[in-house]
KOLMI-701521 format. One record per residue: residue number from 1; x, y, z of N, C-alpha, C in turn. Coordinates in pm, whole numbers, plus 50000, padded with zeros to 5 digits. Atoms other than C-alpha are relative to their C-alpha. Layout:
residues N
@k:NUM; nc1:X; nc2:Y; nc3:Z; cac1:X; cac2:Y; cac3:Z; cc1:X; cc2:Y; cc3:Z $
...
//
This chain:
residues 158
@k:1; nc1:50095; nc2:49988; nc3:50162; cac1:75464; cac2:47850; cac3:62480; cc1:50068; cc2:50084; cc3:49946 $
@k:2; nc1:49991; nc2:49894; nc3:50083; cac1:75617; cac2:48172; cac3:62405; cc1:50107; cc2:49969; cc3:49933 $
@k:3; nc1:49928; nc2:50044; nc3:50115; cac1:75936; cac2:48015; cac3:62265; cc1:49938; cc2:49887; cc3:49909 $
@k:4; nc1:50013; nc2:50073; nc3:50046; cac1:75752; cac2:47726; cac3:62133; cc1:49888; cc2:50096; cc3:49852 $
@k:5; nc1:50093; nc2:49925; nc3:50087; cac1:75507; cac2:48033; cac3:61927; cc1:50115; cc2:50066; cc3:49904 $
@k:6; nc1:49891; nc2:49938; nc3:50109; cac1:75832; cac2:48199; cac3:61787; cc1:50070; cc2:49905; cc3:49910 $
@k:7; nc1:49953; nc2:50082; nc3:50119; cac1:75960; cac2:47878; cac3:61647; cc1:49910; cc2:49957; cc3:49923 $
@k:8; nc1:50135; nc2:50042; nc3:50109; cac1:75642; cac2:47791; cac3:61500; cc1:49999; cc2:50075; cc3:49839 $
@k:9; nc1:49995; nc2:49926; nc3:50071; cac1:75653; cac2:48105; cac3:61351; cc1:50128; cc2:50022; cc3:49901 $
@k:10; nc1:49854; nc2:50060; nc3:50013; cac1:76030; cac2:48077; cac3:61276; cc1:49982; cc2:49890; cc3:49868 $
@k:11; nc1:50006; nc2:50084; nc3:50076; cac1:75934; cac2:47763; cac3:61085; cc1:49914; cc2:49976; cc3:49874 $
@k:12; nc1:50106; nc2:49986; nc3:50076; cac1:75685; cac2:47928; cac3:60853; cc1:49844; cc2:49988; cc3:50011 $
@k:13; nc1:50138; nc2:49975; nc3:50010; cac1:75339; cac2:47906; cac3:61006; cc1:49952; cc2:50146; cc3:50002 $
@k:14; nc1:50066; nc2:49880; nc3:50052; cac1:75106; cac2:48126; cac3:60860; cc1:49906; cc2:50089; cc3:50145 $
@k:15; nc1:50067; nc2:49912; nc3:49908; cac1:74949; cac2:48227; cac3:61228; cc1:50024; cc2:49895; cc3:50139 $
@k:16; nc1:49979; nc2:50047; nc3:49877; cac1:74921; cac2:48115; cac3:61570; cc1:49826; cc2:49996; cc3:50092 $
@k:17; nc1:50206; nc2:50015; nc3:49947; cac1:74502; cac2:48009; cac3:61734; cc1:50031; cc2:49927; cc3:50101 $
@k:18; nc1:49988; nc2:50025; nc3:49875; cac1:74482; cac2:47963; cac3:62070; cc1:49850; cc2:49999; cc3:50018 $
@k:19; nc1:50145; nc2:49962; nc3:49950; cac1:74152; cac2:47891; cac3:62262; cc1:50008; cc2:49987; cc3:50148 $
@k:20; nc1:50034; nc2:49963; nc3:49881; cac1:74134; cac2:47985; cac3:62630; cc1:49877; cc2:49953; cc3:50050 $
@k:21; nc1:50101; nc2:50023; nc3:49930; cac1:73897; cac2:47829; cac3:62845; cc1:49947; cc2:50044; cc3:50093 $
@k:22; nc1:49981; nc2:49975; nc3:49866; cac1:73741; cac2:47956; cac3:63109; cc1:50034; cc2:49940; cc3:50138 $
@k:23; nc1:49966; nc2:50095; nc3:49886; cac1:73867; cac2:47679; cac3:63368; cc1:50156; cc2:50020; cc3:49965 $
@k:24; nc1:49922; nc2:49944; nc3:50077; cac1:74162; cac2:47812; cac3:63190; cc1:50125; cc2:49834; cc3:50051 $
@k:25; nc1:49968; nc2:50145; nc3:50009; cac1:74303; cac2:47419; cac3:63178; cc1:50136; cc2:49979; cc3:49936 $
@k:26; nc1:49878; nc2:50005; nc3:50099; cac1:74590; cac2:47440; cac3:62911; cc1:50005; cc2:50176; cc3:49950 $
@k:27; nc1:49973; nc2:49878; nc3:50021; cac1:74626; cac2:47816; cac3:62773; cc1:49905; cc2:50063; cc3:50079 $
@k:28; nc1:50103; nc2:49919; nc3:49902; cac1:74531; cac2:48076; cac3:63022; cc1:49989; cc2:50119; cc3:49945 $
@k:29; nc1:50035; nc2:49874; nc3:50046; cac1:74413; cac2:48395; cac3:62960; cc1:50123; cc2:50125; cc3:50016 $
@k:30; nc1:49859; nc2:49966; nc3:50015; cac1:74746; cac2:48539; cac3:63056; cc1:50116; cc2:50007; cc3:49893 $
@k:31; nc1:49906; nc2:50049; nc3:50136; cac1:74914; cac2:48337; cac3:62791; cc1:49955; cc2:50103; cc3:49886 $
@k:32; nc1:50007; nc2:49925; nc3:50109; cac1:74720; cac2:48537; cac3:62527; cc1:50096; cc2:50162; cc3:50019 $
@k:33; nc1:49988; nc2:49880; nc3:49966; cac1:74817; cac2:48857; cac3:62686; cc1:50189; cc2:50022; cc3:49971 $
@k:34; nc1:49860; nc2:50012; nc3:50062; cac1:75187; cac2:48751; cac3:62654; cc1:50028; cc2:49982; cc3:49856 $
@k:35; nc1:49976; nc2:50003; nc3:50139; cac1:75173; cac2:48610; cac3:62289; cc1:49969; cc2:50074; cc3:49948 $
@k:36; nc1:50043; nc2:49824; nc3:50047; cac1:75031; cac2:48968; cac3:62189; cc1:50155; cc2:50030; cc3:49950 $
@k:37; nc1:49877; nc2:49941; nc3:50034; cac1:75392; cac2:49060; cac3:62213; cc1:50107; cc2:49935; cc3:49914 $
@k:38; nc1:49863; nc2:50041; nc3:50079; cac1:75575; cac2:48822; cac3:62010; cc1:49950; cc2:49909; cc3:49867 $
@k:39; nc1:50078; nc2:50052; nc3:50152; cac1:75294; cac2:48666; cac3:61738; cc1:50007; cc2:50129; cc3:49914 $
@k:40; nc1:49992; nc2:49911; nc3:50100; cac1:75401; cac2:48858; cac3:61411; cc1:49945; cc2:49971; cc3:49894 $
@k:41; nc1:50041; nc2:50015; nc3:50112; cac1:75202; cac2:48663; cac3:61216; cc1:49837; cc2:49990; cc3:50078 $
@k:42; nc1:50162; nc2:50005; nc3:50028; cac1:74812; cac2:48598; cac3:61174; cc1:49952; cc2:49936; cc3:50172 $
@k:43; nc1:50054; nc2:50017; nc3:49876; cac1:74678; cac2:48600; cac3:61551; cc1:49837; cc2:49979; cc3:50066 $
@k:44; nc1:50118; nc2:50006; nc3:49958; cac1:74347; cac2:48423; cac3:61649; cc1:49972; cc2:49917; cc3:50111 $
@k:45; nc1:50038; nc2:50064; nc3:49858; cac1:74180; cac2:48361; cac3:61999; cc1:49846; cc2:49938; cc3:49962 $
@k:46; nc1:50173; nc2:50080; nc3:50031; cac1:73888; cac2:48106; cac3:61986; cc1:49941; cc2:50004; cc3:50138 $
@k:47; nc1:49987; nc2:50021; nc3:49863; cac1:73678; cac2:48111; cac3:62262; cc1:49788; cc2:50037; cc3:50019 $
@k:48; nc1:50108; nc2:49979; nc3:49996; cac1:73308; cac2:48130; cac3:62422; cc1:49985; cc2:50166; cc3:50064 $
@k:49; nc1:50013; nc2:49839; nc3:49959; cac1:73206; cac2:48526; cac3:62429; cc1:49933; cc2:50034; cc3:50145 $
@k:50; nc1:50026; nc2:49961; nc3:49920; cac1:73170; cac2:48529; cac3:62757; cc1:50071; cc2:50162; cc3:50075 $
@k:51; nc1:49930; nc2:49898; nc3:49978; cac1:73245; cac2:48877; cac3:62950; cc1:50103; cc2:50009; cc3:50001 $
@k:52; nc1:49870; nc2:49973; nc3:50028; cac1:73588; cac2:48814; cac3:63015; cc1:50082; cc2:49966; cc3:49889 $
@k:53; nc1:49927; nc2:50041; nc3:50132; cac1:73649; cac2:48649; cac3:62698; cc1:50004; cc2:50139; cc3:49922 $
@k:54; nc1:50008; nc2:49888; nc3:50084; cac1:73528; cac2:48961; cac3:62529; cc1:50099; cc2:50153; cc3:50036 $
@k:55; nc1:49927; nc2:49873; nc3:49907; cac1:73703; cac2:49206; cac3:62795; cc1:50162; cc2:49963; cc3:49936 $
@k:56; nc1:49833; nc2:50020; nc3:50047; cac1:74047; cac2:49003; cac3:62682; cc1:49982; cc2:50032; cc3:49856 $
@k:57; nc1:50008; nc2:49961; nc3:50139; cac1:73993; cac2:49015; cac3:62322; cc1:49979; cc2:50130; cc3:49955 $
@k:58; nc1:49960; nc2:49865; nc3:50011; cac1:73921; cac2:49371; cac3:62302; cc1:50129; cc2:50085; cc3:50027 $
@k:59; nc1:49875; nc2:49895; nc3:49957; cac1:74228; cac2:49483; cac3:62492; cc1:50133; cc2:49921; cc3:49918 $
@k:60; nc1:49879; nc2:50063; nc3:50108; cac1:74470; cac2:49223; cac3:62273; cc1:49973; cc2:50056; cc3:49886 $
@k:61; nc1:49991; nc2:49962; nc3:50117; cac1:74341; cac2:49304; cac3:61961; cc1:50033; cc2:49926; cc3:49881 $
@k:62; nc1:49891; nc2:50106; nc3:50101; cac1:74433; cac2:48980; cac3:61754; cc1:49918; cc2:50037; cc3:49859 $
@k:63; nc1:50047; nc2:50002; nc3:50156; cac1:74393; cac2:48956; cac3:61401; cc1:49843; cc2:49969; cc3:49978 $
@k:64; nc1:50118; nc2:50090; nc3:49986; cac1:74069; cac2:48728; cac3:61465; cc1:49960; cc2:49987; cc3:50124 $
@k:65; nc1:50072; nc2:50056; nc3:49833; cac1:73833; cac2:48627; cac3:61730; cc1:49934; cc2:49873; cc3:49910 $
@k:66; nc1:50115; nc2:50066; nc3:50035; cac1:73626; cac2:48312; cac3:61665; cc1:49942; cc2:49919; cc3:50128 $
@k:67; nc1:50095; nc2:50011; nc3:49901; cac1:73334; cac2:48246; cac3:61852; cc1:49950; cc2:49851; cc3:50020 $
@k:68; nc1:50072; nc2:50157; nc3:49963; cac1:73238; cac2:47886; cac3:61999; cc1:49908; cc2:49997; cc3:50093 $
@k:69; nc1:50120; nc2:50012; nc3:49887; cac1:72970; cac2:47805; cac3:62212; cc1:50021; cc2:49914; cc3:50090 $
@k:70; nc1:49969; nc2:50112; nc3:49848; cac1:73163; cac2:47594; cac3:62512; cc1:49922; cc2:50049; cc3:50101 $
@k:71; nc1:50032; nc2:50045; nc3:49878; cac1:73029; cac2:47524; cac3:62823; cc1:50129; cc2:50042; cc3:50113 $
@k:72; nc1:49882; nc2:49989; nc3:49928; cac1:73235; cac2:47627; cac3:63106; cc1:50108; cc2:49903; cc3:50068 $
@k:73; nc1:49894; nc2:50089; nc3:49935; cac1:73368; cac2:47328; cac3:63217; cc1:50011; cc2:49873; cc3:49848 $
@k:74; nc1:49977; nc2:50067; nc3:50094; cac1:73365; cac2:47154; cac3:62869; cc1:50134; cc2:49908; cc3:49963 $
@k:75; nc1:49832; nc2:50097; nc3:50012; cac1:73625; cac2:46893; cac3:62785; cc1:50050; cc2:50041; cc3:49849 $
@k:76; nc1:49968; nc2:49954; nc3:50161; cac1:73638; cac2:46995; cac3:62385; cc1:49883; cc2:50059; cc3:49943 $
@k:77; nc1:50108; nc2:49919; nc3:50027; cac1:73449; cac2:47194; cac3:62177; cc1:49946; cc2:49882; cc3:49893 $
@k:78; nc1:50084; nc2:50099; nc3:50094; cac1:73166; cac2:46957; cac3:62009; cc1:49913; cc2:50071; cc3:49954 $
@k:79; nc1:50125; nc2:49971; nc3:50083; cac1:72920; cac2:47131; cac3:61868; cc1:50029; cc2:50184; cc3:50000 $
@k:80; nc1:50016; nc2:49943; nc3:50060; cac1:72873; cac2:47478; cac3:61677; cc1:49908; cc2:50083; cc3:50043 $
@k:81; nc1:50068; nc2:49923; nc3:50002; cac1:72667; cac2:47770; cac3:61697; cc1:49858; cc2:49982; cc3:49917 $
@k:82; nc1:50142; nc2:49986; nc3:50045; cac1:72300; cac2:47756; cac3:61612; cc1:49997; cc2:50160; cc3:49907 $
@k:83; nc1:49940; nc2:49833; nc3:50053; cac1:72323; cac2:48079; cac3:61387; cc1:49838; cc2:50083; cc3:49990 $
@k:84; nc1:50136; nc2:49958; nc3:49997; cac1:71927; cac2:48091; cac3:61351; cc1:49972; cc2:50073; cc3:50138 $
@k:85; nc1:50066; nc2:49975; nc3:49836; cac1:71845; cac2:48082; cac3:61753; cc1:50081; cc2:50086; cc3:50034 $
@k:86; nc1:49935; nc2:49910; nc3:49933; cac1:72138; cac2:48281; cac3:61855; cc1:50052; cc2:50143; cc3:49902 $
@k:87; nc1:49974; nc2:49870; nc3:50101; cac1:72136; cac2:48553; cac3:61553; cc1:50020; cc2:50118; cc3:50054 $
@k:88; nc1:50008; nc2:49898; nc3:49952; cac1:72068; cac2:48813; cac3:61763; cc1:50139; cc2:50046; cc3:50065 $
@k:89; nc1:49852; nc2:50006; nc3:49941; cac1:72334; cac2:48766; cac3:62013; cc1:50108; cc2:50028; cc3:49944 $
@k:90; nc1:49861; nc2:49989; nc3:50090; cac1:72618; cac2:48702; cac3:61759; cc1:49992; cc2:50122; cc3:49960 $
@k:91; nc1:49988; nc2:49861; nc3:50087; cac1:72519; cac2:49007; cac3:61563; cc1:50072; cc2:50106; cc3:50098 $
@k:92; nc1:49932; nc2:49893; nc3:49886; cac1:72583; cac2:49229; cac3:61905; cc1:50127; cc2:49946; cc3:50038 $
@k:93; nc1:49882; nc2:50054; nc3:49966; cac1:72882; cac2:49036; cac3:61978; cc1:50118; cc2:50044; cc3:49908 $
@k:94; nc1:49902; nc2:49954; nc3:50103; cac1:73030; cac2:49077; cac3:61633; cc1:50004; cc2:50121; cc3:49981 $
@k:95; nc1:49978; nc2:49796; nc3:50017; cac1:72962; cac2:49475; cac3:61608; cc1:50098; cc2:49989; cc3:50082 $
@k:96; nc1:49933; nc2:49942; nc3:49892; cac1:73130; cac2:49505; cac3:61921; cc1:50188; cc2:49973; cc3:49960 $
@k:97; nc1:49862; nc2:50042; nc3:50055; cac1:73479; cac2:49317; cac3:61773; cc1:50005; cc2:50059; cc3:49861 $
@k:98; nc1:49965; nc2:49936; nc3:50164; cac1:73438; cac2:49435; cac3:61416; cc1:49975; cc2:50163; cc3:50036 $
@k:99; nc1:49990; nc2:49832; nc3:49963; cac1:73388; cac2:49837; cac3:61577; cc1:50189; cc2:50008; cc3:50065 $
@k:100; nc1:49872; nc2:49989; nc3:49979; cac1:73732; cac2:49715; cac3:61740; cc1:50123; cc2:49976; cc3:49862 $
@k:101; nc1:49937; nc2:50065; nc3:50089; cac1:73889; cac2:49609; cac3:61396; cc1:50053; cc2:49892; cc3:49996 $
@k:102; nc1:49927; nc2:50136; nc3:50027; cac1:73915; cac2:49263; cac3:61470; cc1:49894; cc2:49916; cc3:49896 $
@k:103; nc1:50096; nc2:50088; nc3:50089; cac1:73791; cac2:49012; cac3:61206; cc1:49920; cc2:49892; cc3:50121 $
@k:104; nc1:50055; nc2:50108; nc3:49913; cac1:73525; cac2:48780; cac3:61323; cc1:49978; cc2:49861; cc3:49937 $
@k:105; nc1:50066; nc2:50125; nc3:50070; cac1:73431; cac2:48402; cac3:61274; cc1:49928; cc2:49930; cc3:50100 $
@k:106; nc1:50075; nc2:50076; nc3:49938; cac1:73205; cac2:48192; cac3:61407; cc1:49990; cc2:49805; cc3:49970 $
@k:107; nc1:50021; nc2:50149; nc3:49985; cac1:73167; cac2:47796; cac3:61500; cc1:49897; cc2:49965; cc3:49986 $
@k:108; nc1:50134; nc2:50040; nc3:50012; cac1:72884; cac2:47640; cac3:61334; cc1:50022; cc2:49887; cc3:49972 $
@k:109; nc1:50025; nc2:50108; nc3:49993; cac1:72740; cac2:47297; cac3:61360; cc1:49897; cc2:49976; cc3:49890 $
@k:110; nc1:50097; nc2:50043; nc3:50136; cac1:72594; cac2:47222; cac3:61017; cc1:49903; cc2:49892; cc3:50029 $
@k:111; nc1:50019; nc2:50128; nc3:49969; cac1:72527; cac2:46880; cac3:61131; cc1:49876; cc2:49973; cc3:50087 $
@k:112; nc1:50120; nc2:50015; nc3:49910; cac1:72310; cac2:46940; cac3:61399; cc1:49903; cc2:50085; cc3:49972 $
@k:113; nc1:50111; nc2:49952; nc3:50048; cac1:72115; cac2:47196; cac3:61282; cc1:49914; cc2:49991; cc3:49888 $
@k:114; nc1:50081; nc2:50050; nc3:50108; cac1:72015; cac2:47040; cac3:60985; cc1:49924; cc2:49890; cc3:50041 $
@k:115; nc1:50067; nc2:50096; nc3:49953; cac1:71936; cac2:46740; cac3:61163; cc1:49854; cc2:50073; cc3:50068 $
@k:116; nc1:50109; nc2:49957; nc3:49908; cac1:71718; cac2:46919; cac3:61416; cc1:49885; cc2:50097; cc3:49945 $
@k:117; nc1:50073; nc2:49861; nc3:50052; cac1:71602; cac2:47247; cac3:61249; cc1:49920; cc2:49943; cc3:49856 $
@k:118; nc1:50010; nc2:50006; nc3:50164; cac1:71623; cac2:47064; cac3:60874; cc1:50030; cc2:50128; cc3:49902 $
@k:119; nc1:49971; nc2:49928; nc3:50104; cac1:71770; cac2:47312; cac3:60708; cc1:50154; cc2:49958; cc3:49951 $
@k:120; nc1:49883; nc2:50013; nc3:50066; cac1:72063; cac2:47309; cac3:60468; cc1:50122; cc2:50066; cc3:50006 $
@k:121; nc1:49872; nc2:49894; nc3:49953; cac1:72428; cac2:47404; cac3:60485; cc1:50001; cc2:50149; cc3:49945 $
@k:122; nc1:50008; nc2:49900; nc3:50068; cac1:72375; cac2:47669; cac3:60227; cc1:49879; cc2:50103; cc3:50077 $
@k:123; nc1:50055; nc2:49882; nc3:49895; cac1:72109; cac2:47829; cac3:60472; cc1:50041; cc2:50041; cc3:50123 $
@k:124; nc1:49942; nc2:49954; nc3:49927; cac1:72330; cac2:47823; cac3:60727; cc1:50103; cc2:50093; cc3:50003 $
@k:125; nc1:49868; nc2:49900; nc3:50025; cac1:72590; cac2:48004; cac3:60601; cc1:49938; cc2:50098; cc3:49974 $
@k:126; nc1:50033; nc2:49860; nc3:50024; cac1:72343; cac2:48245; cac3:60465; cc1:49954; cc2:50075; cc3:50146 $
@k:127; nc1:50047; nc2:49864; nc3:49860; cac1:72200; cac2:48332; cac3:60841; cc1:50169; cc2:50056; cc3:50078 $
@k:128; nc1:49868; nc2:49911; nc3:49959; cac1:72627; cac2:48364; cac3:60905; cc1:50005; cc2:50116; cc3:49957 $
@k:129; nc1:49991; nc2:49909; nc3:50089; cac1:72618; cac2:48611; cac3:60633; cc1:49933; cc2:50099; cc3:50062 $
@k:130; nc1:50123; nc2:49903; nc3:49947; cac1:72313; cac2:48801; cac3:60806; cc1:50021; cc2:50046; cc3:50112 $
@k:131; nc1:49938; nc2:49952; nc3:49822; cac1:72508; cac2:48803; cac3:61146; cc1:50119; cc2:50118; cc3:49958 $
@k:132; nc1:49839; nc2:49978; nc3:49998; cac1:72810; cac2:48918; cac3:60973; cc1:50135; cc2:49987; cc3:49986 $
@k:133; nc1:49865; nc2:50058; nc3:49960; cac1:73057; cac2:48760; cac3:61051; cc1:50078; cc2:49970; cc3:49866 $
@k:134; nc1:49906; nc2:49983; nc3:50117; cac1:73383; cac2:48777; cac3:60822; cc1:50021; cc2:49833; cc3:49972 $
@k:135; nc1:49963; nc2:50149; nc3:50042; cac1:73426; cac2:48368; cac3:60829; cc1:49931; cc2:49951; cc3:50058 $
@k:136; nc1:50118; nc2:50102; nc3:49901; cac1:73240; cac2:48052; cac3:60968; cc1:50146; cc2:49874; cc3:50000 $
@k:137; nc1:49934; nc2:50124; nc3:49979; cac1:73423; cac2:47726; cac3:61097; cc1:49933; cc2:49874; cc3:49990 $
@k:138; nc1:50129; nc2:50089; nc3:49979; cac1:73226; cac2:47412; cac3:61048; cc1:50060; cc2:49874; cc3:50081 $
@k:139; nc1:50013; nc2:50099; nc3:49899; cac1:73189; cac2:47181; cac3:61343; cc1:49975; cc2:49851; cc3:49908 $
@k:140; nc1:50029; nc2:50139; nc3:50064; cac1:73231; cac2:46808; cac3:61222; cc1:50033; cc2:49880; cc3:50113 $
@k:141; nc1:50015; nc2:50100; nc3:49893; cac1:73129; cac2:46541; cac3:61475; cc1:50077; cc2:49888; cc3:50003 $
@k:142; nc1:49897; nc2:50149; nc3:50017; cac1:73330; cac2:46228; cac3:61341; cc1:50131; cc2:50010; cc3:50084 $
@k:143; nc1:49912; nc2:50026; nc3:49931; cac1:73639; cac2:46329; cac3:61491; cc1:49979; cc2:50035; cc3:50133 $
@k:144; nc1:50037; nc2:49980; nc3:49856; cac1:73510; cac2:46441; cac3:61836; cc1:49956; cc2:49867; cc3:50035 $
@k:145; nc1:50047; nc2:50126; nc3:49922; cac1:73322; cac2:46145; cac3:61841; cc1:50095; cc2:49893; cc3:50002 $
@k:146; nc1:49902; nc2:50080; nc3:50021; cac1:73635; cac2:45938; cac3:61754; cc1:50070; cc2:50008; cc3:50114 $
@k:147; nc1:49927; nc2:49995; nc3:49869; cac1:73831; cac2:46100; cac3:62024; cc1:49932; cc2:49968; cc3:50144 $
@k:148; nc1:50055; nc2:50077; nc3:49907; cac1:73548; cac2:46036; cac3:62294; cc1:49998; cc2:49897; cc3:50012 $
@k:149; nc1:49996; nc2:50166; nc3:49976; cac1:73550; cac2:45674; cac3:62214; cc1:50130; cc2:49962; cc3:50058 $
@k:150; nc1:49851; nc2:50034; nc3:49971; cac1:73927; cac2:45660; cac3:62221; cc1:50038; cc2:50031; cc3:50133 $
@k:151; nc1:49954; nc2:49966; nc3:49843; cac1:73927; cac2:45848; cac3:62582; cc1:49859; cc2:49963; cc3:50067 $
@k:152; nc1:50078; nc2:50101; nc3:49945; cac1:73641; cac2:45635; cac3:62695; cc1:49929; cc2:50130; cc3:50081 $
@k:153; nc1:50070; nc2:49908; nc3:49908; cac1:73460; cac2:45974; cac3:62793; cc1:49834; cc2:49995; cc3:49934 $
@k:154; nc1:50113; nc2:49984; nc3:50019; cac1:73071; cac2:46050; cac3:62775; cc1:49976; cc2:50055; cc3:49889 $
@k:155; nc1:50041; nc2:49875; nc3:50098; cac1:72901; cac2:46242; cac3:62479; cc1:49947; cc2:50114; cc3:50073 $
@k:156; nc1:50051; nc2:49855; nc3:49914; cac1:72793; cac2:46600; cac3:62593; cc1:49915; cc2:50066; cc3:49901 $
@k:157; nc1:50077; nc2:49939; nc3:50108; cac1:72592; cac2:46661; cac3:62277; cc1:49893; cc2:50133; cc3:50066 $
@k:158; nc1:50084; nc2:49959; nc3:49950; cac1:72358; cac2:46947; cac3:62322; cc1:49913; cc2:50040; cc3:49881 $
//
């Protein structure tokens, strides 16, 4: 992993993004610590802000943290934050990262929020701004649905 990250940067990548999941089935939390020593470009760590993840990010201090509402054993990220329902929680977490000098981004699910709450993308982005995140990453279900169909996996939307 470390050699690949070095090579990717040497070939011109502008950054390295990892998503260590709680079950550590691919990228492990220790990998994030190891990568800190060799990533010379932008370093982004994605994940659900459970206490173990928050502590790791605060110790590593990557360029950016992207908050994703994955469940513990989720196969892949298939939904984003509902920025209206989770506004207070996200604000608290984001303030903690910002106070440590870490840029924050949140993974938002505009399709789900629009469908179930009847809000439009502009409103969702406005709610993201009220949370005071630096950026947002829009979830698109089309790619995930195609992947699930190919892998013959059940849908686990919530």
